[in-house]
N, C-alpha and C positions, 0 to 999 in steps of 0.2 A: 622318886625315880619315875620317869615317864614310861608309858607302855612301849614307845618306840625305842627307848634306851634299853629296856629289858630284852626286846627282840634282837637288837643289835648285839648285845652281850651273848645271847643264846646262839647266834650264828658264828661266833668266834671259833676258829679252829685252833685247838690247843694240843700240843704234843710234848712228850718228854724226849730229850736228846741226851745221849751219853758220849763222852769224849774220854778215851783211854789215854793215860799218860804212861808212855813206855820208857824204860831205862835209856833206850837208844835215842829218845827225843831230847835228852839232856845234853848240854854241852860237854865236850870231852873232858875238860878240867873238872867239872862237877861230877861226872861219872867216876873219874880217878879218885877224887876226894872221898866220895861215898864208899868206894871199895876199900880204900886205905883205912878209913875210920872204922869200918866193920871187920877189918882183917880178912877180906875176901880177895881172891885172885881173879875171879870172873863173875859177871852177872848171872851166869848159868848156875852158880852155887845156890842162888836164891830163886831160881826159875825166872829171873827178870828178863831173860832173853825171849820168853814167850808169854809171861804173865804181866799185866800192867802194874805199875807201882801204885796207881790210884785211878779211879774213874770219877770224872766230874759229871754230875747230872743236872740238867736245867729243864725247867718247864718253860716252853716258848709258845708264843702266839704266832700263827702263820698269817701274815698280812695279805691284803688283796693283791699286792704286787709280787707275792711269792717270797718276800724276804721274811726273816724270822726276828722276833723281838723277845728278848729274855724277860720273863715274868718274875721268875725266882730261881735261885740255886737250891737244889734239893740237898739237904745235909742229913746224913745218916749216922 
């Protein structure tokens, strides 16, 4: 690796972004299906009205034009 390449990599701006997937984000027919399968009457019974079903996390590079490029999905 050239010295210039090392410097360019060192200047990269990297951050982690999180995206919450909420029950309300799902299509209505999928919401109904999930509730039926679990014997629930409301998403509130599982606190899904306020708590995300899942959170996706990604490590991204901030490009010079301000756009973001996914480097990797963080799996826990």
